[in-house]
C-alpha positions in Angstrom: -12.2 -2.4 -7.8 -11.8 -4.4 -4.7 -9.1 -6.7 -3.5 -10.3 -9.7 -5.3 -11.7 -10.3 -9.0 -15.3 -9.7 -9.0 -17.3 -12.5 -7.4 -20.7 -12.8 -6.0 -20.1 -12.8 -2.1 -22.1 -12.1 1.0 -21.1 -8.7 2.5 -23.4 -8.6 5.1 -20.9 -9.7 7.9 -18.8 -6.5 7.4 -19.0 -4.4 10.5 -20.4 -0.9 9.6 -18.4 2.0 9.8 -19.4 4.8 12.2 -21.7 7.5 11.1 -19.3 10.2 10.6 -16.9 8.0 8.5 -19.9 6.7 6.5 -21.2 10.1 5.8 -17.9 11.4 4.5 -17.0 8.6 2.2 -13.8 7.2 1.2 -12.6 9.8 -1.1 -13.2 12.6 1.4 -11.3 10.8 3.9 -8.5 10.0 1.5 -8.3 13.8 0.6 -8.2 14.6 4.3 -5.4 11.9 4.9 -3.3 13.3 2.0 -3.9 17.0 3.2 -0.4 17.4 4.5 1.0 16.3 1.2 -1.5 18.0 -1.2 -1.2 21.4 0.9 2.7 21.4 0.3 2.0 20.8 -3.5 -0.8 23.2 -3.9 0.7 26.0 -1.9 3.9 25.8 -3.8 2.1 25.7 -7.2 0.2 28.9 -6.2 3.5 30.6 -5.2 5.1 29.7 -8.5 2.4 30.2 -11.1 0.4 33.3 -10.0 0.0 35.2 -13.2 3.1 33.4 -14.9 4.0 31.9 -18.1 5.0 28.2 -18.2 8.6 28.6 -19.1 11.8 27.1 -18.2 12.2 29.0 -14.9 8.8 28.0 -13.8 9.1 24.3 -14.9 12.4 24.3 -13.0 10.5 25.6 -9.8 7.8 23.0 -10.3 10.3 20.3 -10.6 12.1 21.3 -7.4 8.8 21.6 -5.6 8.0 18.0 -6.5 11.3 16.7 -5.4 10.8 18.4 -2.0 7.4 16.8 -1.9 9.1 13.3 -2.2 8.2 12.3 -5.7 11.8 11.9 -6.3 14.1 13.5 -9.1 13.4 11.1 -11.9 9.6 11.1 -11.2 9.5 15.0 -10.8 11.2 15.4 -14.1 8.9 13.0 -16.0 5.8 14.9 -14.5 7.2 18.3 -15.4 7.9 17.2 -19.0 4.4 15.9 -19.4 3.0 19.2 -18.0 5.3 21.3 -20.0 4.5 19.5 -23.2 1.1 20.8 -23.4 1.3 24.2 -22.0 4.8 25.6 -22.6 5.2 29.4 -23.1 1.4 30.1 -22.4 -0.1 32.0 -19.4 -1.4 29.4 -16.8 -3.3 29.5 -13.5 -2.3 27.4 -10.5 -5.5 25.5 -11.0 -4.5 24.5 -14.6 -1.4 23.3 -13.3 -2.9 21.3 -10.6 -5.2 19.8 -13.2 -2.3 18.9 -15.5 -0.1 17.6 -12.9 -3.0 15.4 -11.4 -3.5 13.9 -14.9 0.2 13.3 -15.3 0.3 11.5 -11.9 -2.6 9.5 -12.6 -0.9 8.2 -15.8 2.0 7.0 -13.9 -0.3 5.4 -11.3 -2.9 3.6 -13.4 -0.7 0.5 -14.1 -0.4 -0.1 -10.3 -4.1 -0.4 -9.9 -4.7 -3.9 -9.8 -6.6 -6.5 -7.6 -4.6 -7.9 -4.9 -5.7 -11.5 -5.6 -5.9 -12.5 -9.2 -7.0 -16.2 -8.8 -9.2 -18.3 -6.7 -6.5 -20.8 -5.3 -7.7 -22.4 -2.0 -6.3 -21.5 0.3 -4.9 -18.4 -1.1 -1.5 -17.8 0.7 -0.4 -14.3 1.4 2.9 -13.7 2.8 3.4 -10.4 4.5 6.9 -8.8 4.6 8.4 -5.5 5.7 10.5 -3.7 8.3 9.2 -3.8 12.0 7.2 -0.6 12.6 5.6 -0.2 9.2 2.1 -1.3 10.4 2.5 -4.8 8.8 0.5 -6.8 11.7 -2.2 -4.2 11.7 -2.5 -4.5 8.0 -2.9 -8.1 8.1 -5.8 -7.7 10.8 -7.4 -5.0 8.7 -7.3 -7.0 5.5 -8.6 -10.0 7.5 -11.5 -8.0 8.4 -12.3 -6.8 5.2 -11.9 -10.3 3.4 -14.1 -11.7 6.1 -16.6 -9.1 5.4 -16.5 -10.5 1.7 -17.7 -13.9 3.1 -14.3 -15.5 3.1 -12.9 -17.8 5.7 -9.6 -16.4 7.1 -6.7 -17.9 8.9 -3.8 -15.7 10.4 -0.3 -17.1 11.0 1.9 -15.3 13.6 5.2 -16.0 11.9 7.0 -13.1 13.6 7.8 -15.4 16.5 10.9 -13.2 17.7 8.4 -10.3 19.0 6.0 -11.4 21.5 4.1 -8.1 20.9 3.5 -8.9 17.3 2.1 -12.4 18.2 -0.3 -10.9 20.8 -1.4 -8.2 18.5 -2.3 -10.7 15.9 -4.2 -12.8 18.2 -6.0 -9.7 19.2 -7.0 -9.1 15.7 -8.0 -12.7 15.4 -10.2 -12.5 18.3 -11.7 -9.2 17.0 -12.6 -10.4 13.5 -13.4 -14.0 14.6 -10.8 -15.9 12.9 -8.2 -18.6 14.1 -4.5 -17.5 14.7 -1.8 -20.2 14.4 1.0 -19.0 17.0 3.7 -20.7 18.9 5.9 -19.7 21.8 8.4 -16.7 21.6 11.7 -17.8 19.8 9.9 -20.7 18.0 11.1 -21.5 14.6 8.9 -19.5 12.0 9.2 -22.0 9.3 7.9 -24.8 11.6 5.0 -22.6 12.4 4.2 -21.8 8.8 4.3 -25.7 8.0 1.6 -26.1 10.6 -0.4 -23.1 9.4 -0.4 -24.6 5.9 -1.7 -27.9 6.9 -4.4 -26.5 9.1 -5.5 -24.0 6.3 -6.1 -27.1 4.1 -7.7 -29.1 6.7 -10.1 -26.4 7.8 -11.1 -25.2 4.3 -9.6 -21.8 4.6 -10.0 -19.4 1.7 -7.1 -17.0 2.7 -4.2 -17.6 4.8 -2.1 -14.5 5.7 1.3 -15.1 7.2 3.0 -12.4 9.3 7.0 -12.4 9.2 9.8 -10.7 11.1 11.2 -7.5 9.6 14.5 -7.3 11.5 17.2 -5.5 9.3 19.8 -5.4 11.8 21.2 -8.7 10.5 20.0 -8.9 6.9 21.6 -12.1 6.4 19.6 -13.9 9.1 16.4 -12.3 7.9 17.0 -13.5 4.3 17.8 -17.0 5.4 14.6 -16.9 7.6 12.3 -15.8 4.8 14.0 -18.2 2.2 13.3 -21.1 4.7 9.6 -19.9 5.1 9.1 -19.6 1.3 10.7 -23.2 0.7 8.2 -24.6 3.4 5.2 -23.0 1.8 6.2 -24.3 -1.5 6.7 -27.9 -0.2 3.0 -27.7 0.7 1.9 -26.1 -2.4 4.3 -25.4 -5.4 2.1 -22.4 -6.5 2.3 -20.5 -3.1 2.8 -18.0 -1.8 0.3 -16.7 -4.3 1.0 -13.1 -3.1 3.9 -11.5 -1.2 3.1 -8.1 -0.2 5.6 -5.5 1.1 4.1 -3.2 3.7 5.8 0.4 3.6 5.4 3.3 6.0 4.9 6.5 3.9 6.3 8.7 6.7 9.9 7.4 5.7 9.6 9.1 2.4 12.4 8.2 -0.2 13.8 5.6 2.3 10.9 3.5 1.3 12.9 2.8 -1.9 15.8 1.2 -0.3 13.2 -0.9 1.6 11.9 -2.2 -1.5 15.4 -2.9 -3.0 16.3 -5.0 0.3 13.1 -7.1 0.3 13.4 -7.6 -3.5 16.7 -9.4 -2.7 15.0 -11.7 -0.3 11.6 -12.7 -1.8 9.6 -12.2 -4.9 7.5 -9.2 -4.1 4.3 -9.1 -6.1 2.7 -6.0 -4.6 3.0 -3.2 -2.2 0.7 -2.0 0.7 1.5 1.7 1.9 0.4 2.7 5.1 0.4 6.0 7.3 -0.3 8.3 4.5 -2.4 10.4 6.8 0.5 11.3 9.1 3.1 12.9 6.4 3.8 15.3 3.8 5.6 12.6 1.8 2.6 11.1 0.1 4.5 11.8 -3.3 6.7 8.7 -2.4 4.1 6.3 -3.7 4.1 8.0 -7.1 7.9 7.5 -7.3 7.8 3.9 -6.1 5.4 3.1 -8.9 7.4 4.9 -11.5 10.6 3.2 -10.4 9.6 -0.3 -9.4 6.6 -0.9 -11.6 5.0 -2.9 -8.6 1.1 -3.0 -8.0 -0.1 -1.0 -5.1 -2.7 -3.1 -3.7 -4.1 -1.1 -0.7 -3.4 2.2 0.9 -3.9 3.2 4.7 -5.1 6.6 5.9 -5.7 6.1 9.5 -6.0 3.7 12.6 -9.6 2.6 11.9 -10.4 -0.8 10.5 -12.0 0.8 7.6 -8.9 3.1 6.9 -7.2 0.6 4.7 -8.6 0.4 1.2 -7.9 -0.8 -2.5 -5.6 1.6 -4.3 -7.5 3.6 -7.0 -5.1 5.8 -9.2 -7.5 8.6 -10.2 -8.4 9.0 -6.5 -5.0 9.2 -5.3 -3.7 11.5 -7.9 -6.6 13.8 -7.3 -6.2 13.6 -3.5 -2.4 14.4 -3.9 -3.0 17.6 -5.8 -5.9 18.7 -3.7 -8.5 18.1 -6.6 -12.0 16.6 -6.4 -11.5 14.6 -9.6 -9.1 14.4 -12.5 -10.2 16.5 -15.6 -8.9 14.4 -18.4 -8.0 16.2 -21.6 -9.8 15.2 -24.7 
């Protein structure tokens, strides 16, 4: 699965990964990135289930472990119920519990495994939202790099006009991946910039227009009005746009990511999530609880600073990586 529906494209322009990364492969890097999260879970399981029966006490201990691993109370309870339904009152090994847990996690995550872009509108307008500091601007640059590697014409719009650093960062990415960046002076009206970007994207035959936005939550009312105005401008130019509104979340904030989803859902119509910084946290379980609670697609995950460290989300890989497995052994 990739970001778009399957389509014949030229991939020769993608920059190659360095030799070490290419040798390891994405799944190995994903497992390494999730190692802080998986170590917490696997060590806890080993402590609980060494020569133990799966009874009420061990299930409660497992549920407590999953809560501390940031899967959240509701998701932890659902997972434990799934594991217990097949093995209750039987002798179990830590490996069997990890396998059962991995399969239960995968079942929750499979509905979130969807292509980022499900149609071929041109230009395909992507509105990127999220709290400042989540890696939103960097995510735009990385996605732009990968889309261009698929042979698509990309344009970036620096809609976070209140942070000069965000504008400059997007310009750097534009120069790096060879695509135009629509930008204005610091403090300019973001909606006016987006209006200009929409016109340019049409005139220049752009395939994908990605729009950065501010993420200042200090005054939610102002931010809500600003985002609403941007969406109105986009729809004035194209009633079907934005075709995707992606919320970028930083995994290191753990369960606080839930409140960020709630806040931004009040402001705009979120169509999918991108979860970053999974390599720097033991809170990788939060992605599972986000899917369980909100039912939103997770289109991409980030496990590092490299341009190739943001990839499409694959449920089985994530479930295996989170539980320290090489693959999910599905029950027949």
